[in-house]
C-alpha positions as CSV (number, residue, x, y, z in Angstrom):
1,M,-37.8,3.0,-40.1
2,G,-38.0,5.9,-42.7
3,S,-35.4,8.0,-44.4
4,T,-34.7,10.0,-41.1
5,P,-32.4,8.1,-38.7
6,T,-34.2,7.4,-35.5
7,A,-33.0,7.4,-31.9
8,V,-34.2,6.7,-28.4
9,G,-33.0,8.8,-25.4
10,Y,-31.8,6.9,-22.2
11,L,-31.2,8.0,-18.6
12,R,-31.1,6.5,-15.2
13,K,-33.4,8.2,-12.9
14,D,-31.1,7.9,-9.9
15,V,-28.3,9.5,-11.9
16,S,-30.3,12.4,-13.3
17,D,-32.1,12.9,-10.0
18,V,-33.5,16.4,-9.7
19,H,-32.0,17.2,-13.2
20,Q,-34.1,14.8,-15.1
21,P,-36.1,17.4,-16.9
22,W,-32.9,19.2,-18.0
23,D,-31.4,15.8,-19.2
24,E,-34.3,15.1,-21.2
25,T,-34.2,18.5,-22.8
26,Q,-30.5,17.9,-23.6
27,I,-31.3,14.5,-25.2
28,R,-34.0,16.2,-27.4
29,T,-31.7,19.0,-28.4
30,L,-28.8,16.7,-29.4
31,A,-31.2,14.4,-31.3
32,K,-32.4,17.4,-33.3
33,R,-28.9,18.8,-33.9
34,F,-27.7,15.4,-35.2
35,G,-30.9,14.9,-37.4
36,Y,-32.4,12.2,-35.5
37,E,-36.2,11.6,-35.0
38,L,-36.4,10.9,-31.3
39,I,-38.9,8.1,-30.9
40,K,-38.9,8.0,-27.1
41,T,-36.9,8.4,-23.9
42,V,-36.4,5.3,-21.8
43,V,-36.0,5.9,-18.1
44,F,-34.7,3.2,-15.7
45,G,-34.4,3.4,-12.0
46,P,-31.7,1.7,-9.7
47,A,-33.9,-1.3,-9.2
48,T,-34.2,-2.2,-12.9
49,D,-32.6,-5.6,-13.5
50,D,-29.9,-5.6,-16.3
51,P,-30.8,-2.1,-17.7
52,E,-28.2,-2.5,-20.6
53,W,-29.8,-5.6,-21.9
54,R,-33.2,-4.2,-21.5
55,L,-32.3,-1.0,-23.5
56,V,-30.8,-3.3,-26.1
57,N,-34.1,-5.0,-26.4
58,V,-35.9,-1.7,-26.9
59,V,-33.3,-0.6,-29.6
60,R,-33.8,-3.8,-31.4
61,A,-37.8,-3.8,-31.0
62,L,-37.9,-0.2,-32.4
63,R,-35.1,-0.7,-34.8
64,V,-33.6,2.6,-34.0
65,D,-30.2,3.8,-35.3
66,A,-28.9,5.5,-32.1
67,V,-29.2,6.0,-28.4
68,I,-28.6,9.4,-26.9
69,T,-27.7,9.8,-23.2
70,P,-26.6,12.7,-21.1
71,S,-23.3,11.1,-20.1
72,L,-21.7,7.7,-19.6
73,A,-22.6,8.0,-15.9
74,H,-26.0,6.6,-16.9
75,F,-24.0,3.3,-17.9
76,G,-21.8,3.3,-14.9
77,G,-19.2,5.3,-16.6
78,E,-18.4,2.6,-19.2
79,V,-19.2,2.3,-22.9
80,P,-21.8,-0.5,-23.0
81,A,-20.4,-2.9,-25.4
82,T,-23.6,-4.8,-26.0
83,L,-25.4,-1.7,-26.9
84,V,-22.7,-0.3,-29.1
85,G,-22.6,-3.5,-30.9
86,T,-26.2,-2.8,-31.7
87,C,-26.4,0.8,-32.5
88,E,-24.6,4.1,-32.2
89,L,-24.4,5.7,-28.7
90,N,-24.2,9.5,-28.5
91,T,-23.4,11.4,-25.2
92,V,-24.4,15.0,-24.5
93,T,-21.4,15.6,-22.0
94,P,-18.8,15.3,-23.1
95,Q,-20.3,15.3,-26.7
96,A,-19.2,12.0,-28.2
97,T,-20.2,9.3,-30.5
98,Y,-19.4,5.7,-30.1
99,T,-20.0,3.6,-33.1
100,R,-20.4,0.0,-33.7
101,R,-16.7,-0.3,-34.4
102,Y,-15.8,1.3,-31.0
103,D,-14.3,-1.8,-29.5
104,E,-12.4,-2.5,-32.6
105,I,-10.9,0.9,-32.6
106,R,-10.1,0.8,-29.0
107,R,-8.2,-2.5,-29.3
108,A,-6.3,-1.3,-32.4
109,T,-5.1,1.9,-30.5
110,G,-4.5,0.2,-27.2
111,A,-6.9,2.6,-25.4
């Protein structure tokens, strides 16, 4: 978009539950600390059909550089390959960054 990298937040309503406001605050805080302009936070519920694909569509439509999520629990505990192939993924807890090369690195190290 501009010279400042952009990001969207992502969380699952059923995973955050009563902690959703806190999770949204954590997303905003990490975005600011990492120097991202947070465009929006995408919230899906348990009935959302194919949430990973829908999130990838949002990422592509907004042309953001990263997605920030409270934890991998919001993706069922797994690094979402399709998403990481599209943009960077940052988690709040544990603080981690998964880049577009994540799968390539994982295969090379046997992880």
